[in-house]
C-alpha positions in Angstrom: -1.9 -25.1 -24.7 -3.9 -28.0 -22.4 -5.3 -26.9 -19.0 -3.0 -28.8 -17.5 0.1 -27.3 -18.9 -1.6 -23.6 -18.0 -2.3 -25.1 -14.7 1.7 -25.7 -13.9 2.4 -21.9 -15.5 0.2 -21.2 -12.6 1.9 -22.9 -10.2 5.4 -21.7 -11.6 4.5 -17.8 -11.4 3.6 -18.2 -7.7 6.7 -20.0 -6.5 9.3 -17.7 -8.6 7.3 -15.2 -7.5 8.1 -16.6 -3.9 11.4 -17.3 -4.2 12.3 -14.2 -5.8 10.7 -12.1 -3.3 12.4 -14.2 -0.5 15.9 -13.9 -2.5 15.7 -10.1 -1.9 14.4 -10.4 1.7 17.4 -12.3 2.5 19.9 -9.6 0.6 18.7 -7.2 2.8 19.1 -9.3 5.8 22.8 -9.6 5.1 22.8 -5.7 5.3 21.2 -5.4 8.4 24.8 -5.7 10.3 26.6 -3.2 8.3 28.2 -0.1 10.2 25.9 3.0 10.0 27.2 5.6 7.3 29.0 8.2 8.7 26.9 11.2 7.0 24.0 9.4 9.2 26.1 8.5 12.7 23.7 11.0 14.5 20.5 9.0 14.2 21.0 6.2 16.5 23.4 6.0 19.5 24.9 2.3 19.5 21.7 1.2 22.1 19.2 3.0 20.0 21.4 0.6 16.9 21.0 -2.7 18.6 17.4 -2.2 18.9 16.7 -1.1 15.5 18.7 -4.1 14.5 16.8 -6.8 16.5 13.7 -5.4 15.2 14.7 -6.3 11.6 16.0 -9.0 12.7 12.5 -10.1 14.5 10.5 -8.4 11.5 12.3 -10.8 8.8 12.2 -14.0 10.6 8.5 -13.7 11.2 7.9 -12.6 7.5 9.6 -15.4 6.4 7.1 -17.6 9.1 3.8 -16.0 7.6 5.1 -15.8 3.8 5.9 -19.2 4.0 2.6 -20.6 5.6 1.1 -18.8 2.8 2.6 -19.6 0.1 2.2 -23.6 1.6 -1.6 -22.9 2.1 -1.6 -21.4 -1.0 -0.3 -24.4 -3.6 -2.3 -27.0 -1.3 -5.1 -25.0 -2.3 -4.4 -25.3 -5.9 -3.5 -28.5 -5.9 -6.7 -30.2 -3.9 -8.9 -28.2 -6.7 -9.9 -26.0 -3.5 -11.3 -23.3 -6.8 -13.9 -25.9 -7.7 -14.7 -26.7 -4.2 -15.6 -23.5 -3.3 -17.2 -22.6 -6.7 -19.8 -25.6 -6.1 -20.3 -24.2 -2.6 -21.3 -20.8 -4.3 -23.4 -22.2 -6.8 -25.4 -24.3 -4.2 -26.9 -21.1 -3.0 -27.8 -19.1 -5.9 -27.9 -19.2 -10.4 -27.0 -16.0 -10.5 -23.7 -15.4 -11.6 -22.9 -12.3 -9.7 -24.0 -13.4 -6.6 -22.1 -16.4 -7.1 -19.1 -14.1 -7.2 -20.0 -12.4 -4.7 -20.5 -15.4 -2.6 -17.5 -17.2 -4.0 -15.1 -14.2 -3.4 -16.7 -13.6 0.1 -15.7 -17.2 1.1 -12.0 -17.1 0.3 -11.4 -13.5 1.4 -12.7 -14.5 4.7 -10.6 -18.0 4.9 -8.1 -15.8 4.0 -8.2 -13.1 6.6 -9.2 -15.7 9.2 -5.6 -17.2 8.3 -4.0 -14.5 8.7 -5.7 -12.7 11.8 -3.8 -14.6 14.2 -0.1 -13.3 12.7 -1.9 -9.7 12.2 -2.6 -10.4 15.9 1.1 -11.2 17.3 2.6 -8.8 14.9 1.3 -6.0 16.8 0.5 -7.2 20.6 4.0 -8.9 20.4 6.4 -7.5 18.4 5.5 -3.8 17.9 4.3 -3.7 21.7 7.8 -5.1 22.0 9.4 -2.4 20.4 7.5 0.1 21.7 5.0 1.2 18.8 1.6 -0.4 19.4 -0.7 1.8 20.9 -3.8 -0.3 19.9 -6.1 -1.9 21.9 -7.4 -5.3 21.4 -11.0 -4.0 21.4 -9.5 -1.1 18.9 -8.0 -4.0 17.0 -11.5 -6.5 16.3 -13.3 -3.1 15.8 -11.2 -2.5 12.7 -11.0 -5.8 11.3 -14.8 -5.9 11.4 -15.2 -2.2 9.9 -12.4 -3.9 7.1 -14.6 -6.6 6.4 -17.9 -4.2 6.2 -16.1 -2.0 3.5 -15.0 -4.8 1.4 -17.6 -6.2 1.3 -19.6 -2.8 0.5 -16.7 -1.2 -2.0 -15.2 -4.3 -3.1 -18.6 -6.4 -3.3 -20.3 -3.2 -5.6 -17.1 -3.0 -7.8 -17.3 -6.4 -8.6 -21.2 -6.9 -8.8 -21.3 -4.0 -11.1 -17.7 -4.9 -13.2 -19.5 -8.6 -14.1 -22.8 -6.7 -15.1 -21.0 -4.7 -17.5 -19.1 -7.8 -18.8 -22.3 -9.5 -19.1 -24.4 -7.0 -20.8 -21.6 -5.3 -23.1 -19.7 -8.2 -24.2 -15.9 -7.7 -25.3 -16.3 -3.9 -24.8 -17.2 -4.2 -20.9 -13.7 -3.2 -20.3 -14.6 0.8 -21.3 -17.5 0.6 -19.2 -15.6 -0.5 -16.6 -12.5 1.8 -17.2 -14.9 4.8 -17.1 -16.6 3.5 -14.3 -13.3 3.3 -12.3 -11.7 6.3 -13.6 -14.7 8.3 -11.9 -14.1 6.0 -8.8 -10.4 6.7 -8.3 -11.5 10.5 -8.9 -14.4 10.5 -6.2 -11.6 8.6 -3.6 -9.0 10.9 -4.2 -11.5 13.9 -3.9 -13.7 12.7 -0.6 -11.1 9.8 0.5 -10.1 11.8 3.8 -13.8 13.0 4.6 -16.1 9.7 4.5 -13.3 7.0 4.7 -10.7 8.2 7.3 -13.6 9.0 9.7 -14.2 5.5 10.1 -11.1 5.0 11.7 -9.5 7.8 13.0 -10.8 11.1 14.4 -9.5 14.0 12.5 -9.6 17.5 13.6 -8.2 21.2 12.2 -4.8 22.2 13.2 -5.9 24.9 16.2 -4.3 28.5 15.9 -1.1 29.0 17.0 2.2 29.4 15.9 3.1 26.2 14.2 -0.5 27.2 12.4 0.6 30.4 11.6 4.2 29.4 10.1 2.5 26.9 8.1 0.5 29.5 6.8 2.5 31.5 6.4 4.8 29.4 4.0 2.0 28.6 2.2 1.6 31.9 1.4 4.9 32.6 0.2 4.8 30.1 -2.4 1.4 31.1 -3.6 0.0 27.2 -2.3 -3.8 28.0 -1.1 -4.4 25.8 2.0 -7.3 26.2 4.1 -7.9 22.3 5.4 -4.9 21.6 7.7 -5.8 18.7 10.0 -4.7 16.7 13.1 -5.0 12.6 12.9 -5.3 10.7 16.2 -3.0 8.2 14.8 -0.9 7.7 18.1 -4.3 6.2 19.1 -2.7 3.1 17.4 1.1 3.5 17.1 4.1 5.9 17.8 4.9 6.0 14.2 4.6 9.0 12.6 3.9 10.3 8.8 2.1 13.5 7.5 0.1 13.4 3.6 -1.2 15.4 1.3 -4.8 14.2 -0.1 -7.4 15.6 -2.4 -7.4 18.5 -5.0 -8.7 21.8 -6.1 -10.9 23.3 -2.8 -10.9 19.4 -1.2 -7.0 19.3 -1.0 -5.8 19.1 2.6 -2.5 18.5 4.2 -2.9 16.0 7.2 -0.4 15.7 10.0 -0.3 12.8 12.2 -0.3 13.9 16.5 2.7 12.1 16.9 4.8 14.2 13.9 4.0 16.4 16.2 5.0 15.7 18.9 8.4 13.7 17.4 9.3 17.4 15.4 9.9 20.9 16.2 8.3 23.2 14.2 11.1 24.2 12.2 11.3 20.5 10.6 7.6 20.3 10.7 6.9 23.2 7.9 10.1 21.3 6.0 7.8 18.0 6.0 5.0 20.1 4.5 6.7 22.0 2.4 7.8 18.7 0.7 4.6 18.0 0.2 3.5 21.2 -1.1 6.6 20.0 -3.9 4.4 17.1 -4.9 1.5 19.3 -5.3 3.5 22.2 -7.3 5.5 19.6 -9.8 2.0 17.8 -10.8 3.2 14.7 -9.0 -0.2 14.3 -7.1 -1.8 14.5 -11.2 0.9 12.4 -12.8 0.1 9.6 -10.1 -4.0 9.7 -10.5 -3.6 9.6 -14.6 -1.1 6.7 -14.3 -3.3 5.0 -12.1 -5.9 5.2 -14.6 -4.0 4.4 -17.8 -2.7 0.9 -15.6 -6.3 0.4 -14.8 -7.3 0.6 -18.4 -4.6 -1.4 -19.7 -5.6 -4.0 -16.9 -8.8 -4.4 -17.7 -8.0 -4.3 -21.8 -5.9 -7.3 -21.3 -8.6 -9.2 -18.6 -11.6 -8.5 -21.1 -9.1 -10.5 -24.1 -8.7 -13.7 -21.8 -11.5 -14.0 -19.0 -13.9 -15.7 -21.1 -11.3 -18.2 -22.1 -12.8 -21.6 -21.0 -9.3 -22.4 -20.7 -8.6 -20.4 -17.3 -11.7 -22.1 -15.7 -10.6 -25.5 -16.7 -6.7 -24.6 -15.4 -8.3 -24.4 -11.7 -10.4 -27.3 -12.0 -13.9 -25.9 -12.3 -15.4 -27.2 -15.6 -18.0 -24.6 -15.6 -16.5 -21.2 -17.2 -16.8 -18.4 -15.1 -16.0 -14.6 -14.8 -14.8 -14.6 -11.7 -12.4 -18.0 -11.4 -11.4 -16.6 -14.9 -10.3 -13.3 -13.0 -8.2 -15.2 -10.2 -6.4 -17.1 -13.3 -5.7 -13.7 -15.3 -4.2 -11.6 -12.1 -1.8 -14.6 -11.7 -0.7 -14.4 -15.5 -0.6 -10.7 -15.5 1.6 -10.9 -12.0 4.6 -10.8 -13.8 3.6 -7.6 -16.3 2.3 -6.0 -12.8 5.7 -6.7 -11.2 7.4 -4.2 -14.2 4.8 -1.5 -13.8 5.7 -1.1 -9.8 9.2 -1.2 -10.7 8.7 1.5 -13.1 6.3 3.6 -10.8 9.1 3.5 -7.7 11.6 4.4 -9.6 9.3 7.3 -10.8 8.2 7.8 -7.3 12.0 8.0 -6.1 12.5 10.5 -8.4 9.3 12.8 -7.8 10.8 12.8 -3.6 14.3 14.1 -4.8 12.2 16.8 -6.8 10.1 17.4 -3.6 12.8 17.6 -1.4 14.7 19.8 -3.7 11.6 22.2 -3.9 11.3 21.7 -0.3 15.0 22.9 0.3 14.8 25.7 -2.5 11.5 27.4 -1.1 12.4 26.7 2.9 15.2 25.4 4.2 17.0 22.0 3.3 18.4 21.3 7.2 15.1 20.8 9.2 14.3 18.5 6.5 17.1 16.5 6.7 16.7 16.7 11.1 13.1 15.5 10.4 13.7 12.9 8.3 16.3 11.9 10.9 14.4 12.0 13.2 11.5 10.2 11.8 14.0 7.0 10.6 14.9 6.7 14.4 11.6 7.0 15.9 10.8 4.0 13.1 13.7 1.7 13.6 14.5 2.2 10.0 16.9 0.3 8.5 19.6 2.6 7.2 21.8 -0.2 4.9 19.3 -1.3 3.4 20.9 -3.4 0.0 20.5 -1.7 -2.8 18.1 -4.8 -5.4 15.9 -4.6 -2.4 15.6 -0.5 -2.2 15.2 -0.6 -6.2 12.3 -3.3 -6.1 10.4 -2.4 -2.9 10.9 1.6 -1.9 8.9 4.0 -3.1 11.0 6.6 -1.5 14.8 7.3 -2.0 17.0 5.7 1.5 17.8 8.8 3.9 21.4 8.3 3.2 20.3 9.1 -0.5 18.3 12.2 0.2 20.9 13.1 2.9 23.2 13.5 -0.3 20.7 15.1 -2.7 19.5 17.5 0.3 23.3 18.6 0.6 23.9 18.7 -2.6 
């Protein structure tokens, strides 16, 4: 295979992936005007449903615009030898391969973020503002952006530097060392993400003593779930959308409630949502997802070790000097079809787990308050109640509201 042939294979993967995604989005778009299923007729009234339809259509058109600009910019970067240009800039500052890679990815990351920031700003302060979701101030928006850059530089840059060091030190077996480190990092972040990363962006406070905490603790005691850490996060400072999640394990496990969730749901519905989250823990979904993530990382790194050193990858991107960072970009484009397949599989498993967690909540608490909570959250988020089945298959990590309703009623 010649470098030119590989170049066009990379372009084909990018273009086919883009077109497939737009086709799925269009199929979903065609379902926006479908009538609401009778079982969900109480979610929206006529005015609210029209608002949800408009919200979906605005987001569809905006996504089409931004993704089209992104694909054009990407293809121009490929055809105008953008990788070679950035590589030359990086090499002008250092001869150290790690420093070169950090400068290279730093330039690409900043350029990409600068391109996407105006669209992100419009989405937040025009679209989300128009439909009553946005609570973010412009100051907070840019502070979050700066924090994201710093966090990406420290964590992303540190991980990249270490993997390149493994590559240069351990040769073809570097993937084993990299896998060991990434496994440790994944475990560490699962344990301490809520303590180390979340506070950089949000304030977390223990759920105050009262009837809600008493109800949660009473349920946890009933199902033998030791829960000392119940926190409320100030999600309302950015959005009106609500959420709750489970994180950590062992002594570090905790339930986090968005303050918007507490405002939107009554106590029984909140306990039902938490029963669902406890179901994930009791059914070992947390452990399964952790192990799956570690194994997929190992597979990816092993495949990377087989191809990243090939000069053909660098030549395909127009770079004459073979390097890890150029090979890394070409590899991940080639890997993306396999990544799509594993993503589809993990989404399917995730949807099965959601049914299991719903069933656990129904069996150990009640099904009706979970149904009513899901309906309220869908209404408040202007969710799509009639998504296309193929779009659900490709993108949904949770079953649709109608599917969860039928399961809980069964």
